N, CA, C, O and the ligand as a Tripos MOL2 file, in Angstrom:
@<TRIPOS>MOLECULE
protein
  273   271    69     0     0
PROTEIN
NO_CHARGES

@<TRIPOS>ATOM
      1 N          64.6430 -169.6000   99.1370 N.3       1 MET1
      2 CA         65.3770 -168.4860   99.7210 C.3       1 MET1
      3 C          66.4030 -167.9840   98.7200 C.2       1 MET1
      4 O          66.9480 -168.7390   97.9150 O.2       1 MET1
      5 N          66.6430 -166.6920   98.7980 N.am      2 LYS2
      6 CA         67.6360 -166.1060   97.9030 C.3       2 LYS2
      7 C          68.3480 -165.0220   98.6740 C.2       2 LYS2
      8 O          67.7180 -164.1950   99.3350 O.2       2 LYS2
      9 N          69.6800 -165.0290   98.5850 N.am      3 LYS3
     10 CA         70.4120 -164.0120   99.3100 C.3       3 LYS3
     11 C          71.7330 -163.7260   98.6100 C.2       3 LYS3
     12 O          72.3410 -164.6090   98.0050 O.2       3 LYS3
     13 N          72.1630 -162.4700   98.7090 N.am      4 THR4
     14 CA         73.4610 -162.0900   98.1650 C.3       4 THR4
     15 C          74.4470 -161.9420   99.3100 C.2       4 THR4
     16 O          74.2050 -161.2250  100.2810 O.2       4 THR4
     17 N          75.5630 -162.6390   99.1690 N.am      5 PHE5
     18 CA         76.6010 -162.6010  100.1960 C.3       5 PHE5
     19 C          77.7840 -161.7870   99.6860 C.2       5 PHE5
     20 O          78.1430 -161.8770   98.5120 O.2       5 PHE5
     21 N          78.3830 -161.0040  100.5560 N.am      6 PHE6
     22 CA         79.5920 -160.2520  100.2210 C.3       6 PHE6
     23 C          80.7830 -161.0440  100.7380 C.2       6 PHE6
     24 O          80.8830 -161.3250  101.9320 O.2       6 PHE6
     25 N          81.6980 -161.4050   99.8170 N.am      7 ILE7
     26 CA         82.8210 -162.2690  100.1580 C.3       7 ILE7
     27 C          84.1290 -161.5720   99.7740 C.2       7 ILE7
     28 O          84.5810 -161.6770   98.6330 O.2       7 ILE7
     29 N          84.7320 -160.8620  100.7290 N.am      8 PRO8
     30 CA         85.9110 -160.0300  100.4390 C.3       8 PRO8
     31 C          87.0830 -160.7930   99.8230 C.2       8 PRO8
     32 O          87.8680 -160.2070   99.0770 O.2       8 PRO8
     33 N          87.2170 -162.0800  100.1190 N.am      9 ASN9
     34 CA         88.3640 -162.8460   99.6080 C.3       9 ASN9
     35 C          88.2910 -163.1850   98.1240 C.2       9 ASN9
     36 O          89.2440 -163.7410   97.5770 O.2       9 ASN9
     37 N          87.2000 -162.8680   97.4720 N.am     10 ILE10
     38 CA         87.0960 -163.1540   96.0370 C.3      10 ILE10
     39 C          88.0630 -162.2530   95.2690 C.2      10 ILE10
     40 O          88.0090 -161.0280   95.3810 O.2      10 ILE10
     41 N          88.9500 -162.8800   94.4840 N.am     11 SER11
     42 CA         89.8970 -162.0750   93.7110 C.3      11 SER11
     43 C          89.9550 -162.4390   92.2350 C.2      11 SER11
     44 O          90.4730 -161.6620   91.4330 O.2      11 SER11
     45 N          89.4360 -163.6010   91.8590 N.am     12 CYS12
     46 CA         89.4880 -163.9710   90.4430 C.3      12 CYS12
     47 C          88.3940 -164.9960   90.1430 C.2      12 CYS12
     48 O          87.6400 -165.4040   91.0260 O.2      12 CYS12
     49 N          88.3310 -165.4010   88.8650 N.am     13 LYS13
     50 CA         87.2610 -166.3200   88.4840 C.3      13 LYS13
     51 C          87.4020 -167.6830   89.1460 C.2      13 LYS13
     52 O          86.4210 -168.4100   89.3020 O.2      13 LYS13
     53 N          88.6420 -168.0310   89.5400 N.am     14 HIS14
     54 CA         88.8130 -169.3170   90.2140 C.3      14 HIS14
     55 C          88.1500 -169.3210   91.5850 C.2      14 HIS14
     56 O          87.6240 -170.3410   92.0290 O.2      14 HIS14
     57 N          88.1810 -168.1840   92.2420 N.am     15 CYS15
     58 CA         87.4840 -168.0750   93.5260 C.3      15 CYS15
     59 C          85.9920 -168.3280   93.3130 C.2      15 CYS15
     60 O          85.3640 -169.0780   94.0600 O.2      15 CYS15
     61 N          85.4410 -167.6950   92.2880 N.am     16 ILE16
     62 CA         84.0130 -167.8680   91.9870 C.3      16 ILE16
     63 C          83.7200 -169.3370   91.6750 C.2      16 ILE16
     64 O          82.7130 -169.8880   92.1190 O.2      16 ILE16
     65 N          84.6200 -169.9640   90.8990 N.am     17 MET17
     66 CA         84.4180 -171.3690   90.5320 C.3      17 MET17
     67 C          84.4380 -172.2760   91.7560 C.2      17 MET17
     68 O          83.6170 -173.1840   91.8840 O.2      17 MET17
     69 N          85.3950 -172.0140   92.6620 N.am     18 THR18
     70 CA         85.4990 -172.8240   93.8800 C.3      18 THR18
     71 C          84.2440 -172.6620   94.7300 C.2      18 THR18
     72 O          83.6640 -173.6420   95.1970 O.2      18 THR18
     73 N          83.8370 -171.4190   94.9230 N.am     19 ILE19
     74 CA         82.6470 -171.1440   95.7420 C.3      19 ILE19
     75 C          81.4130 -171.7980   95.1180 C.2      19 ILE19
     76 O          80.6070 -172.4150   95.8140 O.2      19 ILE19
     77 N          81.2760 -171.6550   93.7990 N.am     20 THR20
     78 CA         80.1280 -172.2300   93.1050 C.3      20 THR20
     79 C          80.0970 -173.7410   93.2610 C.2      20 THR20
     80 O          79.0560 -174.3250   93.5600 O.2      20 THR20
     81 N          81.2510 -174.3670   93.0550 N.am     21 ARG21
     82 CA         81.3100 -175.8260   93.1470 C.3      21 ARG21
     83 C          80.9590 -176.3090   94.5540 C.2      21 ARG21
     84 O          80.1650 -177.2330   94.7300 O.2      21 ARG21
     85 N          81.5620 -175.6670   95.5410 N.am     22 GLU22
     86 CA         81.3440 -176.1180   96.9260 C.3      22 GLU22
     87 C          79.9010 -175.8820   97.3800 C.2      22 GLU22
     88 O          79.3130 -176.7200   98.0650 O.2      22 GLU22
     89 N          79.3440 -174.7430   96.9950 N.am     23 LEU23
     90 CA         77.9650 -174.4720   97.4350 C.3      23 LEU23
     91 C          76.9700 -175.3460   96.6910 C.2      23 LEU23
     92 O          75.9790 -175.7960   97.2670 O.2      23 LEU23
     93 N          77.2320 -175.5900   95.4050 N.am     24 GLU24
     94 CA         76.3040 -176.4300   94.6380 C.3      24 GLU24
     95 C          76.3430 -177.8830   95.1130 C.2      24 GLU24
     96 O          75.4220 -178.6530   94.8410 O.2      24 GLU24
     97 N          77.4000 -178.2500   95.8160 N.am     25 ASP25
     98 CA         77.4750 -179.5840   96.4060 C.3      25 ASP25
     99 C          76.5110 -179.7480   97.5760 C.2      25 ASP25
    100 O          76.1770 -180.8690   97.9600 O.2      25 ASP25
    101 N          76.0670 -178.6340   98.1370 N.am     26 LEU26
    102 CA         75.1600 -178.7160   99.2800 C.3      26 LEU26
    103 C          73.7580 -179.0690   98.7810 C.2      26 LEU26
    104 O          73.2450 -178.4750   97.8330 O.2      26 LEU26
    105 N          73.1690 -180.0360   99.4360 N.am     27 LYS27
    106 CA         71.8280 -180.4480   99.0420 C.3      27 LYS27
    107 C          70.8420 -179.3010   99.2830 C.2      27 LYS27
    108 O          70.7630 -178.7540  100.3830 O.2      27 LYS27
    109 N          70.0980 -178.9530   98.2420 N.am     28 GLY28
    110 CA         69.1150 -177.8780   98.3740 C.3      28 GLY28
    111 C          69.5370 -176.5790   97.7110 C.2      28 GLY28
    112 O          68.7020 -175.7060   97.4710 O.2      28 GLY28
    113 N          70.8360 -176.4390   97.4100 N.am     29 VAL29
    114 CA         71.2890 -175.2200   96.7340 C.3      29 VAL29
    115 C          70.9560 -175.3260   95.2480 C.2      29 VAL29
    116 O          71.3810 -176.2590   94.5660 O.2      29 VAL29
    117 N          70.1890 -174.3520   94.7610 N.am     30 ASP30
    118 CA         69.7130 -174.3780   93.3750 C.3      30 ASP30
    119 C          70.6320 -173.6290   92.4260 C.2      30 ASP30
    120 O          70.9310 -174.1150   91.3360 O.2      30 ASP30
    121 N          71.0790 -172.4550   92.8340 N.am     31 SER31
    122 CA         71.9360 -171.7040   91.9250 C.3      31 SER31
    123 C          72.8910 -170.8110   92.6870 C.2      31 SER31
    124 O          72.6050 -170.3580   93.7950 O.2      31 SER31
    125 N          74.0380 -170.5690   92.0620 N.am     32 VAL32
    126 CA         75.0810 -169.7200   92.6400 C.3      32 VAL32
    127 C          75.5710 -168.8150   91.5190 C.2      32 VAL32
    128 O          76.0660 -169.2940   90.4980 O.2      32 VAL32
    129 N          75.4330 -167.5170   91.7100 N.am     33 GLN33
    130 CA         75.8750 -166.5530   90.7060 C.3      33 GLN33
    131 C          76.8840 -165.6110   91.3490 C.2      33 GLN33
    132 O          76.5450 -164.8490   92.2550 O.2      33 GLN33
    133 N          78.1230 -165.6660   90.8770 N.am     34 GLY34
    134 CA         79.1520 -164.8260   91.4800 C.3      34 GLY34
    135 C          79.5810 -163.6890   90.5750 C.2      34 GLY34
    136 O          79.5490 -163.8080   89.3500 O.2      34 GLY34
    137 N          79.9810 -162.5890   91.1860 N.am     35 ASP35
    138 CA         80.4860 -161.4460   90.4400 C.3      35 ASP35
    139 C          81.8260 -161.0100   91.0400 C.2      35 ASP35
    140 O          81.9100 -160.6580   92.2170 O.2      35 ASP35
    141 N          82.8630 -161.0430   90.2130 N.am     36 ILE36
    142 CA         84.2070 -160.7800   90.7210 C.3      36 ILE36
    143 C          84.3610 -159.3290   91.1940 C.2      36 ILE36
    144 O          84.8760 -159.0840   92.2850 O.2      36 ILE36
    145 N          83.9180 -158.3750   90.3800 N.am     37 SER37
    146 CA         84.2130 -156.9760   90.7180 C.3      37 SER37
    147 C          83.5200 -156.5140   92.0020 C.2      37 SER37
    148 O          84.0910 -155.7610   92.7910 O.2      37 SER37
    149 N          82.2980 -156.9680   92.1970 N.am     38 SER38
    150 CA         81.5970 -156.5460   93.4180 C.3      38 SER38
    151 C          81.8540 -157.5020   94.5840 C.2      38 SER38
    152 O          81.5040 -157.1990   95.7240 O.2      38 SER38
    153 N          82.4640 -158.6580   94.2980 N.am     39 LYS39
    154 CA         82.7110 -159.7000   95.3090 C.3      39 LYS39
    155 C          81.3990 -160.1850   95.9350 C.2      39 LYS39
    156 O          81.3500 -160.5430   97.1120 O.2      39 LYS39
    157 N          80.3710 -160.1880   95.1420 N.am     40 HIS40
    158 CA         79.0690 -160.6420   95.6060 C.3      40 HIS40
    159 C          78.7310 -161.9980   94.9970 C.2      40 HIS40
    160 O          79.0270 -162.2640   93.8320 O.2      40 HIS40
    161 N          78.1090 -162.8420   95.8030 N.am     41 VAL41
    162 CA         77.6340 -164.1290   95.3190 C.3      41 VAL41
    163 C          76.1720 -164.2700   95.7060 C.2      41 VAL41
    164 O          75.8170 -164.2000   96.8820 O.2      41 VAL41
    165 N          75.3300 -164.4690   94.7020 N.am     42 GLU42
    166 CA         73.9080 -164.6410   94.9500 C.3      42 GLU42
    167 C          73.5930 -166.1320   94.9660 C.2      42 GLU42
    168 O          73.8940 -166.8580   94.0190 O.2      42 GLU42
    169 N          72.9910 -166.5620   96.0420 N.am     43 VAL43
    170 CA         72.6920 -167.9890   96.2090 C.3      43 VAL43
    171 C          71.1850 -168.1740   96.3580 C.2      43 VAL43
    172 O          70.5230 -167.4530   97.1050 O.2      43 VAL43
    173 N          70.6640 -169.1520   95.6330 N.am     44 THR44
    174 CA         69.2580 -169.5250   95.7610 C.3      44 THR44
    175 C          69.2030 -170.9440   96.3120 C.2      44 THR44
    176 O          69.9030 -171.8350   95.8310 O.2      44 THR44
    177 N          68.3710 -171.1420   97.3170 N.am     45 TRP45
    178 CA         68.3170 -172.4840   97.9190 C.3      45 TRP45
    179 C          66.9570 -172.7980   98.5140 C.2      45 TRP45
    180 O          66.1320 -171.9150   98.7490 O.2      45 TRP45
    181 N          66.7560 -174.0770   98.7460 N.am     46 VAL46
    182 CA         65.5930 -174.5730   99.4830 C.3      46 VAL46
    183 C          66.1230 -175.5150  100.5610 C.2      46 VAL46
    184 O          67.3040 -175.8620  100.5590 O.2      46 VAL46
    185 N          65.2520 -175.9260  101.4790 N.am     47 GLU47
    186 CA         65.6790 -176.9010  102.4780 C.3      47 GLU47
    187 C          66.0400 -178.2110  101.7880 C.2      47 GLU47
    188 O          65.4310 -178.5450  100.7720 O.2      47 GLU47
    189 N          67.0050 -178.9590  102.3000 N.am     48 PRO48
    190 CA         67.5860 -178.8590  103.6390 C.3      48 PRO48
    191 C          68.7370 -177.8480  103.7550 C.2      48 PRO48
    192 O          69.3070 -177.7200  104.8390 O.2      48 PRO48
    193 N          69.0970 -177.1360  102.6990 N.am     49 ALA49
    194 CA         70.1370 -176.1190  102.8400 C.3      49 ALA49
    195 C          69.6080 -174.9820  103.7100 C.2      49 ALA49
    196 O          68.4120 -174.6890  103.7120 O.2      49 ALA49
    197 N          70.5030 -174.3580  104.4360 N.am     50 THR50
    198 CA         70.1360 -173.2140  105.2840 C.3      50 THR50
    199 C          71.1940 -172.1370  105.1280 C.2      50 THR50
    200 O          72.3110 -172.4020  104.6850 O.2      50 THR50
    201 N          70.8260 -170.9170  105.4990 N.am     51 GLU51
    202 CA         71.8010 -169.8290  105.4330 C.3      51 GLU51
    203 C          72.9930 -170.1350  106.3460 C.2      51 GLU51
    204 O          74.1380 -169.8460  105.9990 O.2      51 GLU51
    205 N          72.7170 -170.7170  107.5020 N.am     52 ALA52
    206 CA         73.7930 -171.0380  108.4430 C.3      52 ALA52
    207 C          74.7750 -172.0340  107.8250 C.2      52 ALA52
    208 O          75.9890 -171.9090  107.9890 O.2      52 ALA52
    209 N          74.2380 -173.0120  107.1200 N.am     53 LEU53
    210 CA         75.0930 -174.0120  106.4970 C.3      53 LEU53
    211 C          75.9330 -173.3870  105.3720 C.2      53 LEU53
    212 O          77.1100 -173.7110  105.2090 O.2      53 LEU53
    213 N          75.3180 -172.5030  104.6160 N.am     54 ILE54
    214 CA         76.0460 -171.8220  103.5400 C.3      54 ILE54
    215 C          77.1760 -170.9780  104.1290 C.2      54 ILE54
    216 O          78.2990 -171.0050  103.6250 O.2      54 ILE54
    217 N          76.8840 -170.2340  105.1860 N.am     55 LEU55
    218 CA         77.9020 -169.3950  105.8280 C.3      55 LEU55
    219 C          79.0300 -170.2500  106.3910 C.2      55 LEU55
    220 O          80.2040 -169.8920  106.2880 O.2      55 LEU55
    221 N          78.6700 -171.3690  106.9790 N.am     56 GLU56
    222 CA         79.6600 -172.2800  107.5530 C.3      56 GLU56
    223 C          80.5620 -172.8570  106.4570 C.2      56 GLU56
    224 O          81.7780 -172.9510  106.6180 O.2      56 GLU56
    225 N          79.9410 -173.2380  105.3480 N.am     57 THR57
    226 CA         80.7060 -173.8000  104.2290 C.3      57 THR57
    227 C          81.6690 -172.7550  103.6570 C.2      57 THR57
    228 O          82.8290 -173.0610  103.3800 O.2      57 THR57
    229 N          81.1900 -171.5380  103.4850 N.am     58 LEU58
    230 CA         82.0550 -170.4740  102.9570 C.3      58 LEU58
    231 C          83.2550 -170.2510  103.8670 C.2      58 LEU58
    232 O          84.3740 -170.0440  103.3980 O.2      58 LEU58
    233 N          83.0150 -170.2940  105.1490 N.am     59 GLU59
    234 CA         84.0910 -170.1220  106.1260 C.3      59 GLU59
    235 C          85.1180 -171.2510  105.9970 C.2      59 GLU59
    236 O          86.3260 -171.0160  105.9790 O.2      59 GLU59
    237 N          84.6060 -172.4770  105.9100 N.am     60 GLU60
    238 CA         85.4660 -173.6640  105.8340 C.3      60 GLU60
    239 C          86.3740 -173.6600  104.6150 C.2      60 GLU60
    240 O          87.5110 -174.1280  104.6880 O.2      60 GLU60
    241 N          85.8860 -173.1370  103.4970 N.am     61 ILE61
    242 CA         86.6900 -173.1680  102.2710 C.3      61 ILE61
    243 C          87.5310 -171.9000  102.0950 C.2      61 ILE61
    244 O          88.1560 -171.6980  101.0540 O.2      61 ILE61
    245 N          87.5380 -171.0560  103.1190 N.am     62 GLY62
    246 CA         88.4190 -169.8940  103.0760 C.3      62 GLY62
    247 C          87.8290 -168.6430  102.4500 C.2      62 GLY62
    248 O          88.5480 -167.7050  102.1060 O.2      62 GLY62
    249 N          86.4950 -168.6400  102.3050 N.am     63 TYR63
    250 CA         85.8250 -167.4710  101.7510 C.3      63 TYR63
    251 C          84.7020 -167.0010  102.6690 C.2      63 TYR63
    252 O          83.5290 -167.0420  102.2970 O.2      63 TYR63
    253 N          85.0660 -166.5570  103.8660 N.am     64 PRO64
    254 CA         84.0090 -166.1280  104.7870 C.3      64 PRO64
    255 C          83.2300 -164.9370  104.2170 C.2      64 PRO64
    256 O          83.8030 -164.0520  103.5820 O.2      64 PRO64
    257 N          81.9160 -164.9330  104.4540 N.am     65 ALA65
    258 CA         81.0590 -163.8510  103.9690 C.3      65 ALA65
    259 C          80.9370 -162.7760  105.0580 C.2      65 ALA65
    260 O          80.9380 -163.0620  106.2560 O.2      65 ALA65
    261 N          80.8340 -161.5500  104.5940 N.am     66 GLU66
    262 CA         80.5490 -160.4310  105.5070 C.3      66 GLU66
    263 C          79.2190 -159.8440  105.1210 C.2      66 GLU66
    264 O          78.7120 -160.0870  104.0270 O.2      66 GLU66
    265 N          78.6540 -159.0690  106.0270 N.am     67 ASN67
    266 CA         77.3750 -158.4280  105.6930 C.3      67 ASN67
    267 C          77.5830 -157.4530  104.5470 C.2      67 ASN67
    268 O          78.4950 -156.6260  104.5680 O.2      67 ASN67
    269 N          76.7170 -157.5680  103.5460 N.am     68 ALA68
    270 CA         76.8670 -156.7590  102.3210 C.3      68 ALA68
    271 C          76.5290 -155.3030  102.6250 C.2      68 ALA68
    272 O          76.5910 -154.4560  101.7340 O.2      68 ALA68
    273 CU         90.6710 -166.4810   92.7950 Cu       69 CU69
@<TRIPOS>BOND
     1     1     2 1
     2     2     3 1
     3     3     4 2
     4     3     5 am
     5     5     6 1
     6     6     7 1
     7     7     8 2
     8     7     9 am
     9     9    10 1
    10    10    11 1
    11    11    12 2
    12    11    13 am
    13    13    14 1
    14    14    15 1
    15    15    16 2
    16    15    17 am
    17    17    18 1
    18    18    19 1
    19    19    20 2
    20    19    21 am
    21    21    22 1
    22    22    23 1
    23    23    24 2
    24    23    25 am
    25    25    26 1
    26    26    27 1
    27    27    28 2
    28    27    29 am
    29    29    30 1
    30    30    31 1
    31    31    32 2
    32    31    33 am
    33    33    34 1
    34    34    35 1
    35    35    36 2
    36    35    37 am
    37    37    38 1
    38    38    39 1
    39    39    40 2
    40    39    41 am
    41    41    42 1
    42    42    43 1
    43    43    44 2
    44    43    45 am
    45    45    46 1
    46    46    47 1
    47    47    48 2
    48    47    49 am
    49    49    50 1
    50    50    51 1
    51    51    52 2
    52    51    53 am
    53    53    54 1
    54    54    55 1
    55    55    56 2
    56    55    57 am
    57    57    58 1
    58    58    59 1
    59    59    60 2
    60    59    61 am
    61    61    62 1
    62    62    63 1
    63    63    64 2
    64    63    65 am
    65    65    66 1
    66    66    67 1
    67    67    68 2
    68    67    69 am
    69    69    70 1
    70    70    71 1
    71    71    72 2
    72    71    73 am
    73    73    74 1
    74    74    75 1
    75    75    76 2
    76    75    77 am
    77    77    78 1
    78    78    79 1
    79    79    80 2
    80    79    81 am
    81    81    82 1
    82    82    83 1
    83    83    84 2
    84    83    85 am
    85    85    86 1
    86    86    87 1
    87    87    88 2
    88    87    89 am
    89    89    90 1
    90    90    91 1
    91    91    92 2
    92    91    93 am
    93    93    94 1
    94    94    95 1
    95    95    96 2
    96    95    97 am
    97    97    98 1
    98    98    99 1
    99    99   100 2
   100    99   101 am
   101   101   102 1
   102   102   103 1
   103   103   104 2
   104   103   105 am
   105   105   106 1
   106   106   107 1
   107   107   108 2
   108   107   109 am
   109   109   110 1
   110   110   111 1
   111   111   112 2
   112   111   113 am
   113   113   114 1
   114   114   115 1
   115   115   116 2
   116   115   117 am
   117   117   118 1
   118   118   119 1
   119   119   120 2
   120   119   121 am
   121   121   122 1
   122   122   123 1
   123   123   124 2
   124   123   125 am
   125   125   126 1
   126   126   127 1
   127   127   128 2
   128   127   129 am
   129   129   130 1
   130   130   131 1
   131   131   132 2
   132   131   133 am
   133   133   134 1
   134   134   135 1
   135   135   136 2
   136   135   137 am
   137   137   138 1
   138   138   139 1
   139   139   140 2
   140   139   141 am
   141   141   142 1
   142   142   143 1
   143   143   144 2
   144   143   145 am
   145   145   146 1
   146   146   147 1
   147   147   148 2
   148   147   149 am
   149   149   150 1
   150   150   151 1
   151   151   152 2
   152   151   153 am
   153   153   154 1
   154   154   155 1
   155   155   156 2
   156   155   157 am
   157   157   158 1
   158   158   159 1
   159   159   160 2
   160   159   161 am
   161   161   162 1
   162   162   163 1
   163   163   164 2
   164   163   165 am
   165   165   166 1
   166   166   167 1
   167   167   168 2
   168   167   169 am
   169   169   170 1
   170   170   171 1
   171   171   172 2
   172   171   173 am
   173   173   174 1
   174   174   175 1
   175   175   176 2
   176   175   177 am
   177   177   178 1
   178   178   179 1
   179   179   180 2
   180   179   181 am
   181   181   182 1
   182   182   183 1
   183   183   184 2
   184   183   185 am
   185   185   186 1
   186   186   187 1
   187   187   188 2
   188   187   189 am
   189   189   190 1
   190   190   191 1
   191   191   192 2
   192   191   193 am
   193   193   194 1
   194   194   195 1
   195   195   196 2
   196   195   197 am
   197   197   198 1
   198   198   199 1
   199   199   200 2
   200   199   201 am
   201   201   202 1
   202   202   203 1
   203   203   204 2
   204   203   205 am
   205   205   206 1
   206   206   207 1
   207   207   208 2
   208   207   209 am
   209   209   210 1
   210   210   211 1
   211   211   212 2
   212   211   213 am
   213   213   214 1
   214   214   215 1
   215   215   216 2
   216   215   217 am
   217   217   218 1
   218   218   219 1
   219   219   220 2
   220   219   221 am
   221   221   222 1
   222   222   223 1
   223   223   224 2
   224   223   225 am
   225   225   226 1
   226   226   227 1
   227   227   228 2
   228   227   229 am
   229   229   230 1
   230   230   231 1
   231   231   232 2
   232   231   233 am
   233   233   234 1
   234   234   235 1
   235   235   236 2
   236   235   237 am
   237   237   238 1
   238   238   239 1
   239   239   240 2
   240   239   241 am
   241   241   242 1
   242   242   243 1
   243   243   244 2
   244   243   245 am
   245   245   246 1
   246   246   247 1
   247   247   248 2
   248   247   249 am
   249   249   250 1
   250   250   251 1
   251   251   252 2
   252   251   253 am
   253   253   254 1
   254   254   255 1
   255   255   256 2
   256   255   257 am
   257   257   258 1
   258   258   259 1
   259   259   260 2
   260   259   261 am
   261   261   262 1
   262   262   263 1
   263   263   264 2
   264   263   265 am
   265   265   266 1
   266   266   267 1
   267   267   268 2
   268   267   269 am
   269   269   270 1
   270   270   271 1
   271   271   272 2
@<TRIPOS>SUBSTRUCTURE
     1 MET1         2 RESIDUE 1 A MET
     2 LYS2         6 RESIDUE 1 A LYS
     3 LYS3        10 RESIDUE 1 A LYS
     4 THR4        14 RESIDUE 1 A THR
     5 PHE5        18 RESIDUE 1 A PHE
     6 PHE6        22 RESIDUE 1 A PHE
     7 ILE7        26 RESIDUE 1 A ILE
     8 PRO8        30 RESIDUE 1 A PRO
     9 ASN9        34 RESIDUE 1 A ASN
    10 ILE10       38 RESIDUE 1 A ILE
    11 SER11       42 RESIDUE 1 A SER
    12 CYS12       46 RESIDUE 1 A CYS
    13 LYS13       50 RESIDUE 1 A LYS
    14 HIS14       54 RESIDUE 1 A HIS
    15 CYS15       58 RESIDUE 1 A CYS
    16 ILE16       62 RESIDUE 1 A ILE
    17 MET17       66 RESIDUE 1 A MET
    18 THR18       70 RESIDUE 1 A THR
    19 ILE19       74 RESIDUE 1 A ILE
    20 THR20       78 RESIDUE 1 A THR
    21 ARG21       82 RESIDUE 1 A ARG
    22 GLU22       86 RESIDUE 1 A GLU
    23 LEU23       90 RESIDUE 1 A LEU
    24 GLU24       94 RESIDUE 1 A GLU
    25 ASP25       98 RESIDUE 1 A ASP
    26 LEU26      102 RESIDUE 1 A LEU
    27 LYS27      106 RESIDUE 1 A LYS
    28 GLY28      110 RESIDUE 1 A GLY
    29 VAL29      114 RESIDUE 1 A VAL
    30 ASP30      118 RESIDUE 1 A ASP
    31 SER31      122 RESIDUE 1 A SER
    32 VAL32      126 RESIDUE 1 A VAL
    33 GLN33      130 RESIDUE 1 A GLN
    34 GLY34      134 RESIDUE 1 A GLY
    35 ASP35      138 RESIDUE 1 A ASP
    36 ILE36      142 RESIDUE 1 A ILE
    37 SER37      146 RESIDUE 1 A SER
    38 SER38      150 RESIDUE 1 A SER
    39 LYS39      154 RESIDUE 1 A LYS
    40 HIS40      158 RESIDUE 1 A HIS
    41 VAL41      162 RESIDUE 1 A VAL
    42 GLU42      166 RESIDUE 1 A GLU
    43 VAL43      170 RESIDUE 1 A VAL
    44 THR44      174 RESIDUE 1 A THR
    45 TRP45      178 RESIDUE 1 A TRP
    46 VAL46      182 RESIDUE 1 A VAL
    47 GLU47      186 RESIDUE 1 A GLU
    48 PRO48      190 RESIDUE 1 A PRO
    49 ALA49      194 RESIDUE 1 A ALA
    50 THR50      198 RESIDUE 1 A THR
    51 GLU51      202 RESIDUE 1 A GLU
    52 ALA52      206 RESIDUE 1 A ALA
    53 LEU53      210 RESIDUE 1 A LEU
    54 ILE54      214 RESIDUE 1 A ILE
    55 LEU55      218 RESIDUE 1 A LEU
    56 GLU56      222 RESIDUE 1 A GLU
    57 THR57      226 RESIDUE 1 A THR
    58 LEU58      230 RESIDUE 1 A LEU
    59 GLU59      234 RESIDUE 1 A GLU
    60 GLU60      238 RESIDUE 1 A GLU
    61 ILE61      242 RESIDUE 1 A ILE
    62 GLY62      246 RESIDUE 1 A GLY
    63 TYR63      250 RESIDUE 1 A TYR
    64 PRO64      254 RESIDUE 1 A PRO
    65 ALA65      258 RESIDUE 1 A ALA
    66 GLU66      262 RESIDUE 1 A GLU
    67 ASN67      266 RESIDUE 1 A ASN
    68 ALA68      270 RESIDUE 1 A ALA
    69 CU69       273 GROUP 0 **** ****
């Protein structure tokens, strides 16, 4: 699965680093590519990771995603 999430709280490279680290910790997440200016993060994953789990994790770490 591959999806781009819009994360309004992204403001600098540290936000991208935090999001990348936390999402890559999830089993099944293959890659995380963030872009500061567009506030978009592209995530590639396989099971057991799920979109719901990714959204939940983003919420927990203070970077809730909105529909792009
Ligand atoms: Cu930041």
